[in-house]
Every structure is written in structure tokens, then in C-alpha cells.
Z-matrix of the N, CA and C atoms (Angstrom, degrees):
N
C 1 1.437
C 2 1.514 1 109.43
N 3 1.256 2 114.23 1 145.84
C 4 1.447 3 120.02 2 177.69
C 5 1.524 4 110.19 3 -72.08
N 6 1.288 5 115.28 4 127.86
C 7 1.461 6 120.24 5 178.07
C 8 1.523 7 110.10 6 -60.85
N 9 1.316 8 115.51 7 -35.26
C 10 1.468 9 120.33 8 178.57
C 11 1.533 10 111.25 9 -63.39
N 12 1.336 11 117.07 10 -43.44
C 13 1.467 12 121.01 11 179.12
C 14 1.522 13 110.79 12 -65.13
N 15 1.313 14 116.79 13 -39.92
C 16 1.471 15 121.36 14 178.75
C 17 1.533 16 109.24 15 -63.88
N 18 1.335 17 116.97 16 -42.24
C 19 1.466 18 121.03 17 -179.99
C 20 1.530 19 111.02 18 -65.10
N 21 1.321 20 116.81 19 -40.46
C 22 1.470 21 120.19 20 178.68
C 23 1.522 22 111.08 21 -63.50
N 24 1.320 23 116.84 22 -41.72
C 25 1.459 24 120.53 23 179.27
C 26 1.528 25 110.71 24 -65.54
N 27 1.323 26 116.55 25 -40.11
C 28 1.460 27 120.39 26 178.33
C 29 1.522 28 110.86 27 -65.95
N 30 1.327 29 116.50 28 -41.17
C 31 1.461 30 120.38 29 177.85
C 32 1.526 31 110.81 30 -62.56
N 33 1.322 32 117.24 31 -40.08
C 34 1.461 33 121.46 32 178.69
C 35 1.526 34 109.96 33 -63.37
N 36 1.330 35 116.65 34 -39.26
C 37 1.458 36 120.97 35 178.75
C 38 1.532 37 110.68 36 -64.16
N 39 1.315 38 116.58 37 -44.88
C 40 1.469 39 121.27 38 179.62
C 41 1.526 40 109.72 39 -63.74
N 42 1.315 41 116.30 40 -43.37
C 43 1.461 42 120.99 41 177.98
C 44 1.533 43 110.76 42 -59.10
N 45 1.324 44 115.80 43 -43.19
C 46 1.453 45 120.51 44 179.72
C 47 1.515 46 112.47 45 -65.28
N 48 1.331 47 116.51 46 -41.03
C 49 1.465 48 119.86 47 178.90
C 50 1.529 49 110.66 48 -64.18
N 51 1.329 50 115.97 49 -40.89
C 52 1.466 51 120.08 50 179.29
C 53 1.528 52 110.47 51 -64.94
N 54 1.312 53 116.91 52 -42.67
C 55 1.457 54 120.03 53 -179.09
C 56 1.533 55 110.63 54 -67.36
N 57 1.324 56 116.94 55 -39.41
C 58 1.463 57 119.94 56 177.31
C 59 1.535 58 110.06 57 -63.87
N 60 1.329 59 117.24 58 -42.27
C 61 1.462 60 120.84 59 178.63
C 62 1.525 61 110.68 60 -62.84
N 63 1.313 62 116.77 61 -41.08
C 64 1.469 63 120.77 62 177.22
C 65 1.529 64 109.82 63 -60.87
N 66 1.321 65 116.19 64 -42.94
C 67 1.455 66 120.18 65 177.60
C 68 1.513 67 112.31 66 -62.23
N 69 1.327 68 116.60 67 -36.86
C 70 1.464 69 120.37 68 177.28
C 71 1.528 70 111.33 69 -66.13
N 72 1.329 71 116.01 70 -40.48
C 73 1.465 72 120.81 71 -178.21
C 74 1.531 73 110.50 72 -69.84
N 75 1.330 74 116.07 73 -44.33
C 76 1.465 75 119.86 74 -176.19
C 77 1.521 76 112.74 75 -86.21
N 78 1.317 77 116.52 76 -13.98
C 79 1.459 78 119.67 77 -177.84
C 80 1.521 79 112.92 78 78.89
N 81 1.331 80 117.19 79 17.61
C 82 1.467 81 121.93 80 -178.51
C 83 1.526 82 109.78 81 -89.37
N 84 1.330 83 117.42 82 107.92
C 85 1.467 84 119.74 83 -177.90
C 86 1.530 85 112.57 84 -66.42
N 87 1.320 86 117.10 85 -26.24
C 88 1.477 87 120.05 86 178.88
C 89 1.528 88 110.57 87 -67.23
N 90 1.323 89 116.75 88 -43.83
C 91 1.471 90 120.03 89 177.42
C 92 1.522 91 110.67 90 -63.44
N 93 1.324 92 116.88 91 -41.45
C 94 1.464 93 119.63 92 178.82
C 95 1.527 94 110.52 93 -61.36
N 96 1.316 95 116.54 94 -44.25
C 97 1.472 96 120.67 95 -178.73
C 98 1.522 97 111.27 96 -66.05
N 99 1.323 98 117.02 97 -42.98
C 100 1.464 99 120.17 98 179.14
C 101 1.524 100 110.76 99 -64.80
N 102 1.322 101 116.58 100 -38.18
C 103 1.465 102 120.61 101 177.92
C 104 1.518 103 111.34 102 -63.28
N 105 1.320 104 116.50 103 -43.68
C 106 1.465 105 120.07 104 178.58
C 107 1.525 106 110.57 105 -65.92
N 108 1.331 107 117.42 106 -36.61
C 109 1.469 108 120.89 107 178.81
C 110 1.535 109 110.63 108 -64.67
N 111 1.315 110 116.85 109 -40.21
C 112 1.464 111 120.40 110 178.48
C 113 1.533 112 110.65 111 -65.29
N 114 1.319 113 116.29 112 -38.32
C 115 1.461 114 119.30 113 177.68
C 116 1.527 115 110.98 114 -65.78
N 117 1.319 116 116.50 115 -39.25
C 118 1.463 117 120.28 116 178.00
C 119 1.522 118 110.41 117 -65.18
N 120 1.331 119 116.25 118 -41.12
C 121 1.468 120 120.13 119 177.53
C 122 1.522 121 110.28 120 -60.27
N 123 1.317 122 116.38 121 -40.75
C 124 1.459 123 120.90 122 178.89
C 125 1.526 124 110.91 123 -62.08
N 126 1.321 125 116.90 124 -42.29
C 127 1.464 126 120.51 125 179.30
C 128 1.522 127 110.84 126 -63.00
N 129 1.316 128 117.00 127 -39.43
C 130 1.471 129 120.77 128 178.47
C 131 1.521 130 109.97 129 -64.69
N 132 1.327 131 115.64 130 -45.26
C 133 1.474 132 119.23 131 179.00
C 134 1.523 133 111.21 132 -59.93
N 135 1.340 134 116.01 133 -43.97
C 136 1.467 135 120.05 134 179.03
C 137 1.528 136 110.01 135 -61.17
N 138 1.319 137 116.12 136 -43.23
C 139 1.458 138 120.60 137 179.49
C 140 1.517 139 112.22 138 -62.08
N 141 1.330 140 116.46 139 -41.67
C 142 1.464 141 120.19 140 178.59
C 143 1.523 142 110.68 141 -63.61
N 144 1.315 143 116.66 142 -40.91
C 145 1.459 144 119.97 143 179.33
C 146 1.532 145 110.77 144 -67.31
N 147 1.314 146 116.85 145 -36.58
C 148 1.465 147 120.23 146 176.87
C 149 1.526 148 110.87 147 -63.14
N 150 1.327 149 115.95 148 -40.03
C 151 1.471 150 120.36 149 177.77
C 152 1.523 151 110.14 150 -64.87
N 153 1.319 152 116.76 151 -43.95
C 154 1.475 153 120.13 152 177.78
C 155 1.523 154 110.70 153 -57.93
N 156 1.344 155 115.90 154 -44.34
C 157 1.460 156 119.81 155 179.58
C 158 1.524 157 111.31 156 -62.29
N 159 1.309 158 116.31 157 -42.53
C 160 1.461 159 121.28 158 -179.32
C 161 1.535 160 111.09 159 -62.17
N 162 1.315 161 115.64 160 -45.48
C 163 1.473 162 120.05 161 179.15
C 164 1.527 163 110.17 162 -63.69
N 165 1.327 164 116.23 163 -43.15
C 166 1.463 165 119.97 164 -179.85
C 167 1.527 166 110.90 165 -61.25
N 168 1.331 167 117.28 166 -42.78
C 169 1.475 168 120.36 167 179.63
C 170 1.524 169 110.68 168 -62.24
N 171 1.330 170 116.44 169 -39.40
C 172 1.460 171 120.01 170 -178.90
C 173 1.525 172 111.76 171 -70.39
N 174 1.328 173 116.99 172 -30.54
C 175 1.453 174 120.21 173 -179.88
C 176 1.525 175 112.06 174 -80.53
N 177 1.312 176 116.91 175 -24.52
C 178 1.478 177 120.22 176 -178.70
C 179 1.491 178 112.52 177 -77.92
């Protein structure tokens, strides 16, 4: 897996957690929802990279 792709996914997760926390503090349901969506996107990206790594290991 590309270290760069892993870092981007981790950054997206952190961004999502921060936005969700901001939504919790301010009571803004839109911020909370967007934060959770960013975290979900990060999980998907991580999963895709894990699959790429698995396929690469099997091909090597």
C-alpha cells in the first residue's frame, strides 16, 4: 500500500472526528453528519488499500 494513500485516509479520519466533535459542541447536526461521513470514507479508503496489499502479496 502506498504510504501516501494511508496517510490521506488517516488525515480524512482525523478531519472527520474533529468535525463531528465540533458538531457535538455546537449542536450542529450537519457538522456531526459530515464528520461521520468523512470517517466512513476513511474506513472505505483503508479497506481498499488493505485489499490492494492483499492482492499484491498474493501476486508476489
